[in-house]
C-alpha positions as CSV (number, residue, x, y, z in Angstrom):
1,X,81.1,110.7,136.0
2,X,83.4,107.8,135.1
3,X,82.7,104.0,135.2
4,X,84.3,103.6,138.7
5,X,82.0,106.3,140.2
6,X,78.9,104.7,138.6
7,X,79.9,101.3,139.9
8,X,80.5,102.8,143.4
9,X,77.1,104.3,143.4
10,X,75.5,101.0,142.4
11,X,77.5,99.0,144.9
12,X,76.7,101.3,147.7
13,X,73.0,101.1,146.9
14,X,72.8,97.3,146.4
15,X,75.0,96.7,149.5
16,X,73.0,99.1,151.7
17,X,70.9,98.3,154.7
18,X,68.3,96.1,152.9
19,X,70.8,93.4,151.8
20,X,72.9,93.6,155.0
21,X,69.7,93.0,157.0
22,X,68.7,90.2,154.7
23,X,72.1,88.5,155.0
24,X,72.5,88.9,158.7
25,X,68.8,88.2,159.3
26,X,68.8,85.0,157.4
27,X,71.8,83.8,159.3
28,X,70.2,84.8,162.6
29,X,66.9,83.1,161.8
30,X,68.7,79.9,160.8
31,X,70.9,80.0,163.9
32,X,67.7,80.3,166.1
33,X,65.9,77.5,164.2
34,X,68.9,75.2,164.3
35,X,69.5,76.0,168.0
36,X,73.1,77.4,167.4
37,X,74.2,74.3,165.5
38,X,77.3,76.1,164.3
39,X,78.5,76.1,168.0
40,X,77.3,72.8,169.4
41,X,77.9,70.7,166.2
42,X,81.2,72.3,165.1
43,X,83.3,69.5,166.7
44,X,81.2,66.9,164.8
45,X,81.6,68.9,161.6
46,X,85.3,69.1,161.9
47,X,85.5,65.4,162.6
48,X,83.5,64.7,159.4
49,X,86.0,66.5,157.2
50,X,88.4,63.6,157.1
51,X,86.1,60.8,158.4
52,X,82.9,61.1,156.4
53,X,81.7,57.7,155.4
54,X,81.2,58.8,151.7
55,X,78.2,56.5,151.4
56,X,75.4,57.0,148.8
57,X,75.5,58.6,145.4
58,X,77.8,61.4,144.2
59,X,80.6,62.3,141.9
60,X,83.4,63.0,144.4
61,X,84.1,62.4,148.1
62,X,82.8,64.8,150.7
63,X,86.4,66.0,151.3
64,X,86.9,66.6,147.6
65,X,83.6,68.6,147.5
66,X,84.7,70.7,150.5
67,X,88.2,71.2,148.9
68,X,86.6,72.4,145.7
69,X,84.4,74.8,147.6
70,X,87.4,76.0,149.7
71,X,89.4,76.3,146.5
72,X,86.9,78.9,145.3
73,X,86.4,80.4,148.8
74,X,89.9,80.7,150.2
75,X,91.2,83.1,147.6
76,X,92.2,86.7,147.2
77,X,89.2,87.7,149.2
78,X,90.9,86.2,152.2
79,X,93.9,88.4,151.7
80,X,93.3,91.4,149.4
81,X,89.6,91.4,150.3
82,X,90.3,91.8,154.0
83,X,92.8,94.5,153.4
84,X,90.3,96.3,151.2
85,X,87.6,96.0,154.0
86,X,90.0,97.5,156.6
87,X,91.2,100.2,154.2
88,X,87.6,101.3,153.5
89,X,85.9,100.6,156.8
90,X,88.7,100.7,159.3
91,X,89.7,98.0,161.9
92,X,86.0,97.6,162.9
93,X,85.3,96.0,159.6
94,X,87.1,92.9,160.8
95,X,84.7,92.6,163.7
96,X,81.7,92.7,161.4
97,X,83.3,90.2,159.1
98,X,83.5,87.8,162.0
99,X,79.9,88.5,163.1
100,X,78.7,87.9,159.6
101,X,80.7,84.7,159.5
102,X,79.2,83.4,162.7
103,X,75.7,83.6,161.3
104,X,77.1,82.6,157.9
105,X,78.1,79.2,159.3
106,X,74.4,78.4,159.8
107,X,73.6,79.8,156.4
108,X,76.3,77.7,154.7
109,X,75.0,74.6,156.6
110,X,71.5,75.2,155.2
111,X,72.9,75.6,151.7
112,X,74.7,72.3,151.9
113,X,71.7,70.5,153.2
114,X,69.4,71.8,150.4
115,X,72.0,71.2,147.7
116,X,72.1,67.5,148.4
117,X,68.4,67.3,149.1
118,X,67.4,68.7,145.7
119,X,70.3,67.6,143.5
120,X,69.6,66.0,140.1
121,X,71.6,64.2,137.4
122,X,72.3,65.9,134.1
123,X,72.4,64.2,130.7
124,X,76.1,63.4,131.1
125,X,75.3,61.5,134.3
126,X,76.9,64.1,136.6
127,X,75.2,65.5,139.7
128,X,74.0,69.1,139.5
129,X,72.7,71.1,142.5
130,X,72.7,74.4,144.2
131,X,70.3,77.3,144.7
132,X,68.8,77.1,141.1
133,X,67.6,73.6,141.9
134,X,66.4,74.0,145.4
135,X,64.6,77.2,144.4
136,X,62.7,75.4,141.5
137,X,62.2,72.0,143.2
138,X,61.9,73.2,146.8
139,X,59.9,76.5,146.5
140,X,58.0,75.3,143.3
141,X,58.1,75.9,139.6
142,X,56.4,79.2,139.9
143,X,59.7,80.4,141.4
144,X,61.8,79.3,138.4
145,X,62.4,82.9,137.3
146,X,64.1,83.4,140.6
147,X,66.2,80.2,140.0
148,X,67.1,81.5,136.5
149,X,68.2,84.9,138.0
150,X,70.5,83.1,140.4
151,X,72.0,80.9,137.6
152,X,72.4,83.9,135.3
153,X,74.1,85.9,138.1
154,X,76.3,83.0,139.0
155,X,77.5,82.7,135.4
156,X,78.3,86.4,135.4
157,X,80.2,86.1,138.7
158,X,82.2,83.2,137.4
159,X,83.0,84.9,134.1
160,X,83.3,88.6,135.1
161,X,83.5,88.7,138.9
162,X,85.2,86.5,141.5
163,X,86.0,83.7,139.1
164,X,88.4,85.6,136.8
165,X,89.3,89.2,136.9
166,X,90.1,89.7,140.6
167,X,92.1,86.5,140.8
168,X,94.2,87.2,137.7
169,X,94.8,90.8,138.6
170,X,96.0,89.8,142.1
171,X,98.4,87.3,140.6
172,X,99.7,89.6,138.0
173,X,100.2,92.5,140.4
174,X,102.0,90.3,142.9
175,X,104.4,88.6,140.4
176,X,105.2,92.0,138.8
177,X,106.0,93.7,142.1
178,X,107.9,90.7,143.7
179,X,109.6,89.1,140.7
180,X,109.4,91.7,137.9
181,X,107.5,89.3,135.6
182,X,105.6,91.2,132.8
183,X,101.8,91.0,133.2
184,X,101.3,89.5,129.7
185,X,103.6,86.6,130.5
186,X,101.9,85.8,133.8
187,X,98.4,86.1,132.3
188,X,99.4,83.7,129.5
189,X,100.8,81.1,131.9
190,X,97.8,81.3,134.2
191,X,95.4,80.9,131.3
192,X,97.2,77.8,130.0
193,X,97.3,76.2,133.5
194,X,93.6,77.0,134.1
195,X,92.8,75.4,130.7
196,X,94.8,72.2,131.5
197,X,92.8,71.6,134.7
198,X,89.3,72.9,133.9
199,X,88.9,71.1,130.6
200,X,88.8,67.8,132.6
201,X,85.7,68.9,134.6
202,X,84.9,68.4,138.3
203,X,87.1,65.4,138.9
204,X,90.2,67.1,137.5
205,X,89.4,70.2,139.6
206,X,88.8,68.2,142.7
207,X,92.0,66.2,142.3
208,X,94.1,69.4,142.2
209,X,92.1,71.1,145.0
210,X,92.5,68.2,147.5
211,X,96.3,68.6,147.2
212,X,96.7,72.3,146.9
213,X,94.0,73.6,149.3
214,X,95.4,72.0,152.5
215,X,98.9,72.9,151.6
216,X,98.2,76.6,150.8
217,X,96.0,77.0,153.9
218,X,98.6,75.5,156.2
219,X,101.5,77.5,154.8
220,X,99.5,80.8,155.0
221,X,98.5,80.2,158.6
222,X,102.1,79.4,159.5
223,X,103.4,82.6,158.0
224,X,100.6,84.7,159.6
225,X,101.6,83.2,163.0
226,X,105.2,84.2,162.4
227,X,104.1,87.8,161.8
228,X,101.8,87.8,164.9
229,X,104.6,86.4,167.0
230,X,107.0,89.1,165.7
231,X,104.6,91.8,166.7
232,X,103.1,90.0,169.7
233,X,103.4,93.1,171.9
234,X,101.0,94.9,169.5
235,X,98.3,92.2,169.5
236,X,96.3,93.2,172.6
237,X,96.1,96.8,171.3
238,X,95.1,95.6,167.8
239,X,92.2,93.4,169.2
240,X,91.0,96.4,171.3
241,X,91.1,98.6,168.3
242,X,88.9,96.2,166.3
243,X,86.3,96.1,169.1
244,X,86.3,99.8,169.6
245,X,86.2,100.7,165.9
246,X,83.2,98.4,165.3
247,X,81.0,100.6,167.4
248,X,82.5,104.1,166.9
249,X,83.7,106.3,164.1
250,X,87.4,105.6,163.3
251,X,89.3,108.8,163.1
252,X,91.7,109.6,160.3
253,X,95.3,108.5,161.0
254,X,98.3,108.3,158.7
255,X,97.1,107.6,155.2
256,X,93.7,106.3,156.5
257,X,90.8,108.7,155.8
258,X,88.5,107.6,158.6
259,X,85.3,105.6,158.6
260,X,81.8,105.6,160.1
261,X,80.1,102.6,161.9
262,X,77.9,102.0,158.9
263,X,80.9,102.0,156.6
264,X,82.7,99.5,158.8
265,X,79.6,97.3,158.9
266,X,79.0,97.4,155.2
267,X,82.7,96.8,154.3
268,X,82.9,93.9,156.8
269,X,79.7,92.2,155.7
270,X,80.3,92.7,151.9
271,X,83.9,91.6,152.0
272,X,83.1,88.9,154.4
273,X,80.6,87.4,152.0
274,X,83.2,87.9,149.2
275,X,85.7,85.9,151.3
276,X,83.5,83.0,152.8
277,X,80.6,83.1,150.3
278,X,78.0,82.3,153.0
279,X,74.6,83.3,151.6
280,X,76.0,83.7,148.1
281,X,74.9,80.2,147.1
282,X,78.1,79.2,145.3
283,X,79.4,76.5,147.7
284,X,76.3,74.3,147.6
285,X,77.0,73.8,143.8
286,X,80.1,71.8,144.8
287,X,78.4,70.2,147.9
288,X,75.7,68.7,145.6
289,X,78.4,66.5,144.0
290,X,79.5,64.9,147.3
291,X,79.1,61.1,147.9
292,X,76.6,61.1,150.8
293,X,73.2,59.8,151.6
294,X,72.6,62.4,154.4
295,X,72.0,66.0,153.3
296,X,72.7,67.2,156.8
297,X,76.1,65.4,156.8
298,X,77.3,67.4,153.9
299,X,75.7,70.5,155.4
300,X,78.0,70.1,158.4
301,X,81.1,69.6,156.3
302,X,80.1,72.7,154.2
303,X,79.8,74.8,157.3
304,X,83.4,74.3,158.2
305,X,84.4,76.2,155.1
306,X,83.2,79.5,156.7
307,X,85.1,78.6,159.9
308,X,88.3,77.9,158.1
309,X,88.1,80.9,155.7
310,X,86.9,83.7,158.0
311,X,87.4,82.6,161.6
312,X,91.0,81.5,160.9
313,X,92.4,82.9,157.7
314,X,90.6,86.3,157.4
315,X,91.0,87.0,161.1
316,X,94.7,86.2,161.0
317,X,95.1,88.4,157.8
318,X,93.4,91.3,159.5
319,X,95.5,91.1,162.7
320,X,98.7,91.0,160.7
321,X,97.7,94.2,159.0
322,X,96.9,95.9,162.3
323,X,99.9,94.7,164.4
324,X,102.3,95.7,161.6
325,X,100.7,99.1,161.3
326,X,100.4,99.1,157.5
327,X,96.6,99.5,157.6
328,X,96.8,103.2,158.3
329,X,99.5,104.0,155.8
330,X,99.3,105.1,152.1
331,X,99.9,101.6,150.8
332,X,97.3,100.3,148.2
333,X,95.0,97.6,149.7
334,X,96.3,95.1,147.1
335,X,99.9,95.4,148.5
336,X,99.1,95.9,152.3
337,X,99.5,92.2,153.2
338,X,102.8,92.0,151.3
339,X,104.1,95.0,153.2
340,X,103.0,93.4,156.5
341,X,104.8,90.2,155.8
342,X,108.0,91.8,154.5
343,X,108.1,94.0,157.7
344,X,108.2,90.8,159.8
345,X,110.9,88.7,158.1
346,X,113.0,88.6,155.0
347,X,111.4,87.3,151.8
348,X,108.0,87.7,153.4
349,X,106.6,89.5,150.4
350,X,107.9,86.8,148.0
351,X,106.4,84.0,150.1
352,X,103.1,85.8,150.1
353,X,103.2,86.1,146.4
354,X,103.6,82.4,146.0
355,X,100.7,81.7,148.4
356,X,98.6,84.4,146.6
357,X,99.2,82.7,143.3
358,X,97.9,79.4,144.8
359,X,94.9,81.1,146.4
360,X,93.9,82.9,143.2
361,X,94.5,79.9,140.9
362,X,92.4,77.5,142.9
363,X,89.7,80.1,143.2
364,X,89.5,80.2,139.5
365,X,89.2,76.5,139.3
366,X,86.3,76.3,141.8
367,X,84.5,79.2,140.1
368,X,84.9,77.6,136.7
369,X,82.9,74.7,138.0
370,X,80.2,76.9,139.6
371,X,79.8,78.8,136.4
372,X,79.6,75.6,134.4
373,X,76.8,74.2,136.5
374,X,74.9,77.5,136.1
375,X,75.4,77.4,132.3
376,X,74.2,73.8,132.3
377,X,71.0,74.8,134.2
378,X,70.3,77.6,131.8
379,X,71.4,76.3,128.5
380,X,72.0,72.5,128.8
381,X,75.1,70.3,128.7
382,X,76.0,71.2,125.1
383,X,77.1,74.7,126.2
384,X,79.6,73.5,128.9
385,X,82.6,73.3,126.6
386,X,82.0,76.7,124.9
387,X,81.7,78.1,128.4
388,X,85.0,76.6,129.5
389,X,86.8,78.1,126.5
390,X,85.3,81.5,127.2
391,X,86.4,81.3,130.8
392,X,90.0,80.5,129.8
393,X,90.0,83.4,127.4
394,X,88.7,85.8,130.1
395,X,91.4,84.6,132.5
396,X,94.0,85.6,130.0
397,X,92.5,89.1,129.6
398,X,91.8,89.7,133.3
399,X,95.3,91.1,133.9
400,X,94.4,94.3,132.1
401,X,91.3,95.4,134.0
402,X,91.4,98.2,136.5
403,X,91.4,96.8,140.1
404,X,88.9,99.3,141.5
405,X,86.3,98.4,138.9
406,X,87.0,94.7,139.5
407,X,86.1,94.7,143.2
408,X,83.0,96.8,142.6
409,X,81.8,94.5,139.8
410,X,82.4,91.5,142.0
411,X,80.3,93.1,144.8
412,X,77.4,93.9,142.5
413,X,77.3,90.4,141.0
414,X,77.6,88.8,144.5
415,X,74.5,90.7,145.5
416,X,72.6,89.5,142.4
417,X,73.3,85.9,143.5
418,X,72.7,86.5,147.2
419,X,69.1,87.9,146.9
420,X,67.4,84.8,145.3
421,X,69.5,82.4,147.4
422,X,68.7,84.0,150.7
423,X,65.0,84.2,149.8
424,X,65.1,80.4,149.1
425,X,66.9,79.7,152.4
426,X,64.2,81.5,154.4
427,X,61.4,79.8,152.5
428,X,63.0,76.3,152.9
429,X,64.3,76.7,156.5
430,X,61.6,74.2,157.7
431,X,63.1,71.5,155.3
432,X,66.6,72.2,156.7
433,X,65.3,71.7,160.3
434,X,63.5,68.5,159.3
435,X,66.6,67.1,157.6
436,X,68.8,68.0,160.5
437,X,66.4,66.2,162.9
438,X,66.5,63.1,160.7
439,X,70.3,63.0,160.6
440,X,70.7,63.6,164.3
441,X,68.2,60.9,165.2
442,X,70.1,58.5,163.0
443,X,73.3,59.3,164.9
444,X,71.7,58.9,168.2
445,X,70.1,55.6,167.1
446,X,73.5,54.3,166.0
447,X,75.1,55.3,169.3
448,X,72.3,53.4,171.2
449,X,72.8,50.4,169.1
450,X,76.5,50.5,169.7
451,X,76.0,50.8,173.4
452,X,73.5,47.9,173.4
453,X,75.8,45.8,171.2
454,X,78.7,46.5,173.6
455,X,76.5,45.6,176.6
456,X,75.5,42.3,175.0
457,X,79.1,41.4,174.2
458,X,80.0,42.3,177.7
459,X,77.2,40.1,179.2
460,X,78.2,37.2,176.9
461,X,81.8,37.4,178.1
462,X,80.7,37.4,181.7
463,X,78.5,34.4,181.1
464,X,81.4,32.6,179.4
465,X,83.8,33.5,182.2
466,X,81.3,32.2,184.8
467,X,81.0,29.0,182.8
468,X,84.7,28.4,182.8
469,X,84.8,29.1,186.6
470,X,82.0,26.5,187.3
471,X,83.6,23.9,185.0
472,X,87.0,24.3,186.6
């Protein structure tokens, strides 16, 4: 039995029914306790993205914190990960990805709330937060081993999972296929660029993310729309296929080997978490650095990350694969989206390559910061610089790792992060509800004061007008 087969067995076991139930169950429980906040408070959350007051302590603005989180989230998982899910689990995997994301929005909200609630300052004067802190400070010191497990797993994900190998491999494969650039040249350039940004820490990463993330997201959505318009006649059938395949076995067709309902569900949920990271516990590490005095405010902003990544980007990616018909062909998952784009318009594959480079590069930047905070929690600030140098070294070597092993390793490390984080979210759900109530009460109070102030001004104007009338 080779390494890939061993990793497949471990991944299948760890991402079996127990973890899927825990992920979905946590999201469902939080959705109920928060009274479907992800639906009724989504307009407010979207409004806060660009209009958060940025009051209170923090290292970067709320938008910069979200951009850093999205830099890590909107990556190859949103392109290659979706293709892999559909290739393994069939079109029904896209449905389960959306379902997981719906409940994941409540999960991501809770993560953001707790990140700000329990954040601390390190010896360098920077804010640190995330599951390792809300596990230890929220659940109590007796749970510190669980916090250390999360931090250790997060460090492994950053160095050997999402943060390095899958991103570099995606960039190298795309540039080699589209432009004929040798892998070693691409790997060297990416390593140098990563080093130039990450050595500067969070503020340097956030500065790049706030510029690149909106651009790359908008450009990708635009290109996906072009593909969907080109194959508009296939769109209703594609949506019907997704819904049908989610609840029935997908038969073999073309180069597709067929899939069961359980395989569709497992592929959708696992790749969904890989794409939007809800429940993983990574995004709250960035949220903890936001300038805000309300934990719930940053929770709402964090929640939009799942909406943008899965409900928009992943869904559009999946539909382009289905309407173009490439999902059932013999094409490797890593190249399926390129083929879909090139079938719709000239230079589609080349454009996707450029976008994929931006996606993967910013993901590495975000995960570099996540891993740094995990290292700081475990070993202290003196180990941050050695970690950064090791990260850059691994980025350079990631081009030469087999892709199948990469995705399987990423899935395993993700699960190792998810378990302690989800346990903490369940244990601290009461705190999340309480913080939500405090914030919403403050908003309602502000609105009432505004109405009363407006009424007082109106009354004063009327009195003044009456006085003028009498005097005249």
